[in-house]
PALUM-256881 format. One record per residue: residue in three letters; x, y, z of N, C-alpha, C, O in turn. Coordinates in steps of 0.1 Angstrom, whole numbers, padded with zeros to 4 digits, always signed. Example, Ala and Ser with C-alpha at 12.3 -4.5 7.8 and 13.67 -1.06 7.14 Angstrom:
! PALUM-256881
ALA+0132-0057+0078+0123-0045+0078+0132-0033+0078+0142-0033+0085 SER+0128-0022+0071+0137-0011+0071+0129+0000+0079+0134+0011+0080 
//
This chain:
! PALUM-256881
UNK-0092+0068-0187-0102+0078-0187-0095+0092-0186-0088+0094-0176 UNK-0097+0100-0196-0091+0114-0195-0102+0124-0196-0111+0123-0204 UNK-0101+0134-0187-0111+0145-0188-0108+0155-0177-0097+0156-0172 UNK-0118+0164-0175-0116+0175-0165-0123+0171-0152-0135+0167-0152 UNK-0116+0172-0141-0121+0169-0128-0131+0180-0124-0127+0192-0123 UNK-0143+0177-0121-0153+0187-0117-0158+0185-0103-0165+0194-0098 UNK-0155+0174-0097-0159+0171-0083-0150+0160-0077-0146+0151-0084 UNK-0147+0162-0064-0139+0151-0057-0142+0152-0042-0143+0162-0036 UNK-0144+0140-0036-0144+0139-0022-0135+0128-0018-0126+0124-0025 UNK-0137+0122-0006-0128+0111-0001-0130+0098-0008-0122+0088-0006 UNK-0141+0097-0015-0145+0083-0021-0146+0083-0036-0145+0072-0042 UNK-0149+0095-0042-0151+0094-0057-0147+0107-0063-0145+0118-0057 UNK-0145+0107-0076-0142+0118-0085-0152+0118-0096-0155+0108-0101 UNK-0157+0130-0100-0165+0131-0112-0156+0138-0123-0151+0149-0121 UNK-0155+0131-0134-0147+0135-0145-0156+0139-0157-0164+0130-0161 UNK-0154+0151-0162-0162+0155-0174-0154+0151-0186-0143+0156-0189 UNK-0160+0142-0194-0153+0138-0207-0163+0141-0218-0173+0134-0220 UNK-0160+0152-0226-0168+0156-0237-0183+0158-0233-0192+0154-0240 UNK-0184+0165-0222-0197+0169-0218-0205+0158-0210-0216+0161-0205 UNK-0199+0147-0208-0205+0136-0200-0198+0134-0187-0185+0133-0187 UNK-0205+0135-0176-0198+0133-0163-0198+0118-0158-0208+0112-0158 UNK-0186+0114-0155-0184+0100-0151-0180+0100-0136-0171+0106-0132 UNK-0188+0092-0128-0185+0091-0114-0175+0079-0112-0178+0068-0116 UNK-0163+0082-0107-0153+0072-0106-0149+0071-0091-0144+0080-0085 UNK-0151+0059-0086-0148+0056-0072-0133+0053-0071-0127+0047-0080 UNK-0127+0058-0060-0112+0057-0059-0108+0058-0045-0116+0059-0036 UNK-0095+0058-0043-0089+0059-0030-0087+0073-0025-0087+0082-0034 UNK-0086+0075-0012-0084+0089-0007-0071+0095-0012-0070+0107-0014 UNK-0061+0086-0015-0048+0091-0020-0050+0097-0033-0044+0108-0036 UNK-0057+0091-0042-0059+0096-0056-0068+0109-0055-0065+0119-0061 UNK-0078+0108-0047-0087+0120-0045-0079+0132-0041-0082+0144-0045 UNK-0070+0130-0031-0062+0142-0026-0053+0148-0036-0049+0160-0034 UNK-0050+0141-0047-0040+0146-0056-0047+0153-0068-0041+0159-0077 UNK-0060+0151-0069-0068+0157-0081-0071+0171-0078-0076+0174-0067 UNK-0070+0180-0088-0073+0194-0086-0085+0197-0095-0085+0194-0107 UNK-0095+0204-0089-0107+0208-0096-0104+0217-0108-0096+0226-0107 UNK-0110+0214-0119-0109+0222-0131-0097+0219-0140-0095+0224-0150 UNK-0089+0209-0135-0077+0205-0142-0079+0192-0149-0087+0184-0145 UNK-0072+0189-0160-0073+0177-0167-0067+0166-0159-0056+0168-0153 UNK-0073+0154-0159-0068+0143-0151-0069+0130-0160-0078+0129-0168 UNK-0059+0121-0158-0060+0108-0165-0060+0097-0154-0052+0097-0145 UNK-0071+0089-0154-0072+0078-0145-0072+0065-0152-0078+0063-0162 UNK-0066+0055-0146-0065+0042-0151-0077+0035-0144-0078+0033-0132 UNK-0087+0030-0153-0100+0026-0147-0102+0011-0148-0096+0003-0156 UNK-0112+0007-0140-0116-0007-0139-0132-0007-0138-0137-0001-0129 UNK-0139-0014-0147-0153-0014-0147-0157-0027-0139-0155-0038-0143 UNK-0164-0025-0128-0168-0036-0119-0183-0038-0122-0192-0030-0121 UNK-0186-0051-0126-0200-0054-0130-0205-0066-0123-0199-0077-0123 UNK-0216-0064-0116-0224-0075-0110-0238-0074-0113-0242-0064-0119 UNK-0246-0084-0110-0260-0083-0113-0267-0071-0107-0276-0065-0113 UNK-0263-0068-0095-0269-0057-0088-0261-0044-0087-0264-0035-0080 UNK-0250-0044-0095-0241-0032-0093-0232-0030-0105-0226-0040-0110 UNK-0231-0018-0110-0221-0015-0120-0214-0002-0115-0220+0008-0113 UNK-0201-0003-0114-0194+0009-0109-0180+0010-0116-0174+0000-0119 UNK-0176+0022-0117-0163+0025-0124-0153+0029-0113-0155+0038-0105 UNK-0142+0022-0112-0131+0025-0103-0119+0030-0111-0116+0026-0122 UNK-0112+0040-0105-0100+0046-0112-0090+0051-0103-0092+0055-0092 UNK-0077+0051-0108-0066+0055-0100-0056+0063-0108-0055+0061-0121 UNK-0048+0071-0102-0038+0079-0109-0026+0071-0115-0020+0075-0124 UNK-0023+0060-0108-0012+0052-0113-0016+0038-0117-0026+0033-0112 UNK-0009+0033-0127-0011+0019-0131-0009+0009-0120-0016-0001-0118 UNK+0001+0012-0111+0005+0003-0100-0007+0002-0090-0010-0008-0085 UNK-0013+0014-0087-0024+0014-0078-0036+0006-0083-0043-0002-0076 UNK-0038+0007-0096-0049-0001-0103-0045-0016-0102-0054-0024-0100 UNK-0032-0019-0105-0028-0033-0104-0031-0039-0091-0035-0051-0090 UNK-0027-0032-0080-0029-0037-0067-0044-0038-0064-0048-0048-0057 UNK-0052-0029-0068-0066-0029-0066-0072-0042-0072-0080-0049-0066 UNK-0067-0046-0084-0072-0058-0091-0067-0070-0083-0074-0080-0082 UNK-0055-0070-0078-0050-0081-0070-0058-0083-0057-0061-0094-0053 UNK-0062-0072-0051-0070-0072-0039-0083-0078-0042-0089-0086-0033 UNK-0089-0076-0053-0102-0081-0057-0101-0097-0058-0112-0104-0057 UNK-0089-0102-0060-0088-0116-0061-0086-0123-0047-0086-0135-0047 UNK-0085-0115-0037-0084-0121-0023-0098-0125-0018-0107-0117-0019 UNK-0099-0137-0012-0111-0142-0007-0118-0132+0003-0111-0128+0012 UNK-0130-0129+0000-0137-0120+0010-0135-0105+0008-0141-0097+0015 UNK-0128-0101-0002-0125-0087-0005-0132-0083-0018-0130-0088-0029 UNK-0141-0073-0016-0148-0067-0028-0142-0054-0031-0133-0050-0024 UNK-0148-0046-0040-0142-0034-0045-0142-0023-0034-0133-0015-0033 UNK-0152-0023-0025-0153-0013-0015-0141-0015-0005-0135-0005-0001 UNK-0139-0027-0001-0128-0030+0009-0115-0028+0002-0105-0023+0009 UNK-0114-0032-0010-0101-0030-0018-0097-0015-0018-0085-0012-0016 UNK-0107-0006-0021-0104+0008-0021-0101+0012-0006-0092+0021-0005 UNK-0107+0007+0003-0105+0010+0017-0090+0007+0021-0084+0014+0028 UNK-0085-0004+0016-0071-0008+0019-0062+0002+0013-0052+0006+0019 UNK-0064+0006+0000-0056+0016-0006-0057+0030+0000-0049+0039-0003 UNK-0068+0033+0007-0070+0045+0014-0063+0045+0027-0059+0056+0032 UNK-0061+0033+0033-0055+0032+0046-0040+0031+0045-0032+0037+0053 UNK-0035+0024+0034-0021+0022+0032-0017+0027+0018-0024+0023+0008 UNK-0006+0034+0017-0001+0037+0004+0004+0024-0003+0006+0014+0004 UNK+0005+0024-0016+0009+0011-0023+0022+0006-0017+0023-0006-0015 UNK+0032+0015-0016+0045+0011-0011+0044+0005+0003+0050-0006+0006 UNK+0036+0011+0012+0034+0006+0026+0027-0008+0026+0029-0016+0034 UNK+0017-0009+0016+0010-0022+0016+0020-0033+0012+0020-0044+0017 UNK+0029-0030+0002+0040-0040-0002+0047-0044+0010+0049-0056+0013 UNK+0052-0035+0018+0061-0038+0029+0053-0045+0040+0058-0053+0047 UNK+0040-0041+0042+0032-0048+0052+0030-0062+0049+0030-0071+0057 UNK+0028-0065+0036+0026-0079+0032+0039-0087+0033+0039-0098+0038 UNK+0050-0081+0028+0063-0087+0028+0068-0091+0042+0073-0101+0045 UNK+0065-0081+0052+0070-0083+0066+0059-0090+0074+0060-0091+0086 UNK+0048-0094+0068+0036-0100+0075+0032-0091+0086+0029-0096+0097 UNK+0030-0079+0084+0026-0069+0094+0010-0069+0094+0004-0060+0087 UNK+0004-0078+0101-0010-0079+0101-0017-0067+0108-0028-0063+0105 UNK-0009-0061+0118-0015-0049+0125-0018-0038+0116-0029-0032+0116 UNK-0009-0034+0107-0011-0023+0098-0023-0026+0088-0031-0017+0086 UNK-0023-0038+0083-0034-0041+0073-0047-0042+0080-0058-0038+0075 UNK-0047-0047+0093-0060-0048+0100-0066-0035+0104-0078-0035+0108 UNK-0059-0024+0103-0064-0011+0105-0075-0007+0095-0083+0002+0097 UNK-0075-0014+0084-0084-0011+0073-0098-0015+0077-0100-0026+0081 UNK-0108-0006+0076-0122-0009+0079-0126-0021+0070-0125-0020+0058 UNK-0132-0031+0077-0137-0042+0069-0128-0054+0068-0131-0064+0062 UNK-0116-0052+0073-0106-0063+0072-0104-0071+0084-0108-0083+0084 UNK-0100-0065+0095-0098-0073+0108-0086-0082+0107-0080-0084+0096 UNK-0081-0087+0119-0069-0095+0120-0070-0108+0111-0060-0111+0104 UNK-0081-0115+0110-0082-0127+0102-0081-0123+0087-0075-0130+0079 UNK-0088-0113+0083-0088-0108+0069-0074-0104+0065-0069-0106+0054 UNK-0067-0098+0075-0053-0093+0072-0044-0105+0070-0035-0105+0060 UNK-0045-0115+0078-0037-0127+0076-0040-0134+0062-0031-0138+0055 UNK-0053-0135+0059-0057-0141+0046-0051-0133+0034-0046-0138+0025 UNK-0052-0119+0036-0046-0111+0025-0032-0113+0023-0027-0114+0012 UNK-0024-0114+0034-0010-0116+0033-0007-0130+0026+0002-0130+0018 UNK-0014-0140+0031-0012-0153+0025-0014-0153+0010-0007-0159+0002 UNK-0025-0147+0006-0029-0147-0008-0021-0138-0017-0020-0140-0029 UNK-0015-0127-0011-0008-0117-0020+0007-0119-0019+0014-0114-0028 UNK+0012-0125-0009+0027-0125-0007+0035-0130-0019+0045-0125-0023 UNK+0030-0140-0026+0037-0146-0038+0034-0138-0051+0040-0140-0061 UNK+0025-0128-0050+0021-0120-0061+0027-0106-0062+0027-0099-0072 UNK+0034-0102-0051+0040-0089-0050+0055-0091-0051+0062-0098-0043 UNK+0061-0086-0062+0075-0087-0065+0083-0075-0059+0079-0064-0062 UNK+0093-0078-0051+0101-0067-0045+0107-0058-0056+0108-0046-0054 UNK+0110-0063-0068+0116-0055-0078+0107-0044-0083+0111-0034-0089 UNK+0093-0046-0081+0084-0036-0086+0085-0023-0078+0081-0012-0083 UNK+0092-0023-0066+0094-0011-0058+0107-0004-0061+0110+0006-0056 UNK+0114-0010-0071+0127-0003-0075+0138-0005-0065+0146+0004-0064 UNK+0138-0016-0057+0149-0018-0048+0162-0022-0055+0161-0028-0066 UNK+0173-0019-0049+0185-0023-0054+0187-0038-0052+0180-0044-0043 UNK+0196-0045-0060+0198-0059-0058+0202-0063-0044+0197-0073-0038 UNK+0211-0055-0038+0216-0058-0025+0205-0057-0015+0204-0066-0006 UNK+0197-0047-0015+0186-0045-0006+0176-0056-0008+0170-0061+0002 UNK+0172-0059-0020+0162-0070-0023+0167-0083-0017+0159-0090-0012 UNK+0180-0086-0019+0185-0099-0014+0185-0099+0001+0181-0109+0007 UNK+0188-0088+0007+0188-0087+0022+0174-0089+0027+0172-0097+0037 UNK+0164-0083+0021+0150-0085+0025+0145-0099+0023+0139-0105+0032 UNK+0149-0105+0012+0144-0118+0009+0150-0128+0019+0144-0138+0023 UNK+0163-0126+0023+0170-0135+0032+0163-0134+0046+0160-0144+0052 UNK+0160-0122+0050+0153-0120+0063+0139-0125+0063+0134-0131+0072 UNK+0133-0123+0051+0119-0128+0050+0118-0143+0051+0109-0148+0058 UNK+0128-0150+0045+0127-0165+0045+0131-0170+0059+0126-0181+0063 UNK+0139-0162+0067+0142-0167+0080+0132-0163+0090+0132-0168+0102 UNK+0123-0153+0087+0114-0148+0097+0120-0136+0104+0132-0135+0106 UNK+0111-0127+0107+0116-0115+0114+0119-0117+0129+0112-0124+0135 UNK+0130-0112+0134+0134-0112+0148+0126-0102+0155+0122-0092+0149 UNK+0124-0105+0168+0115-0096+0176+0120-0082+0177+0113-0072+0176 UNK+0134-0080+0178+0139-0067+0179+0137-0059+0166+0136-0047+0166 UNK+0137-0066+0155+0135-0059+0142+0121-0054+0141+0118-0043+0137 UNK+0111-0062+0145+0097-0058+0145+0095-0047+0155+0088-0037+0153 UNK+0102-0048+0167+0100-0037+0177+0106-0024+0172+0100-0013+0175 UNK+0117-0024+0165+0123-0012+0160+0114-0006+0149+0113+0006+0149 UNK+0109-0014+0141+0099-0009+0131+0087-0003+0137+0083+0008+0133 UNK+0082-0009+0147+0070-0003+0154+0073+0010+0160+0065+0019+0161 UNK+0086+0011+0166+0090+0023+0172+0091+0035+0162+0087+0046+0165 UNK+0096+0031+0150+0098+0041+0140+0084+0046+0135+0082+0058+0132 UNK+0075+0037+0133+0061+0040+0129+0054+0049+0139+0047+0058+0136 UNK+0057+0046+0152+0051+0054+0163+0057+0068+0163+0051+0078+0167 UNK+0069+0070+0157+0075+0083+0156+0070+0091+0144+0074+0102+0142 UNK+0062+0084+0136+0055+0091+0125+0060+0087+0111+0056+0092+0101 UNK+0070+0077+0110+0074+0073+0097+0064+0063+0092+0057+0056+0099 UNK+0064+0061+0079+0055+0052+0072+0060+0038+0074+0072+0036+0077 UNK+0051+0028+0071+0056+0014+0072+0067+0011+0062+0077+0005+0066 UNK+0066+0017+0050+0077+0015+0040+0090+0021+0045+0101+0014+0043 UNK+0090+0033+0050+0102+0039+0055+0108+0032+0066+0120+0030+0067 UNK+0100+0027+0076+0105+0020+0087+0111+0006+0083+0122+0003+0088 UNK+0104+0000+0074+0109-0013+0069+0123-0012+0062+0132-0019+0065 UNK+0124-0002+0053+0136+0000+0046+0148+0004+0055+0159-0001+0054 UNK+0145+0013+0064+0156+0018+0073+0161+0007+0082+0173+0005+0083 UNK+0152-0001+0088+0157-0012+0097+0164-0023+0089+0174-0028+0093 UNK+0160-0026+0076+0166-0036+0069+0179-0032+0061+0185-0040+0055 UNK+0182-0019+0062+0194-0014+0057+0206-0014+0067+0217-0012+0064 UNK+0202-0017+0080+0212-0017+0090+0220-0031+0090+0214-0041+0092 UNK+0233-0031+0088+0241-0043+0087+0240-0050+0101+0242-0043+0111 UNK+0238-0063+0102+0239-0070+0114+0227-0067+0123+0228-0068+0136 UNK+0216-0063+0118+0204-0059+0126+0199-0069+0135+0196-0067+0146 UNK+0199-0082+0130+0194-0093+0139+0203-0096+0151+0198-0102+0160 UNK+0215-0090+0151+0224-0093+0163+0224-0081+0172+0231-0081+0183 UNK+0216-0071+0170+0215-0059+0178+0203-0060+0188+0193-0066+0185 UNK+0204-0052+0199+0192-0051+0207+0184-0040+0201+0188-0033+0192 UNK+0171-0039+0206+0162-0030+0200+0167-0015+0200+0165-0008+0190 UNK+0172-0011+0211+0176+0003+0213+0187+0007+0203+0187+0017+0196 UNK+0197-0002+0202+0208+0000+0192+0204+0000+0178+0207+0009+0170 UNK+0195-0009+0175+0190-0010+0161+0182+0002+0158+0182+0007+0147 UNK+0174+0007+0167+0166+0019+0165+0174+0031+0162+0171+0039+0153 UNK+0185+0033+0170+0194+0044+0167+0201+0043+0154+0202+0053+0147 UNK+0205+0031+0150+0211+0029+0136+0201+0032+0125+0204+0037+0115 UNK+0189+0027+0128+0178+0029+0117+0175+0044+0116+0173+0048+0104 UNK+0175+0051+0127+0173+0066+0126+0183+0072+0117+0181+0082+0110 UNK+0196+0068+0119+0207+0073+0111+0204+0070+0096+0207+0079+0087 UNK+0199+0058+0093+0196+0054+0079+0185+0063+0073+0185+0065+0061 UNK+0176+0067+0082+0165+0076+0077+0171+0088+0070+0164+0094+0061 UNK+0182+0093+0074+0188+0105+0069+0192+0103+0054+0195+0112+0047 UNK+0194+0090+0050+0199+0087+0037+0188+0082+0027+0190+0080+0016 UNK+0176+0080+0033+0165+0075+0024+0159+0086+0016+0150+0084+0008 
//
């Protein structure tokens, strides 16, 4: 869908296409990047049910792809799927699923701890690390740690970085870039991860 943005709030955008206004529901991330009066291109999805027809759209193909994957998760409809993408950036959702970070996902209104676990179980095999543009070495490192399960100090260091204001994705990458992370205590790992932040 291409047209001129004539209205936007935290839940939807109205796009004027050849004199016709289309209400497109979207994430707060997409809404925040749209500028009134400027041309915008949104990748859309038409959701049709007996009692509802709604158009959803996003600025990136990847956000649309994740939206469609979320719709395939048991118990998640379009409203909650958009809520997930408004709570977590696409990159952060990837890392939350990969690291089985139920806390971050459960912050989404309408999800809760049980829903977060179900989302992780159903999406983990559908999210490819290569889609995030990771290098082979980093991808291999993450896959190795993932198969072995996260150590408590790794999770503690990640939570500390998030508390300092870093995103889930930034925290995950920094901690997993530290050589020998699983053999360090939390304090040492946190210091090394903060150094890695300077190179991200």
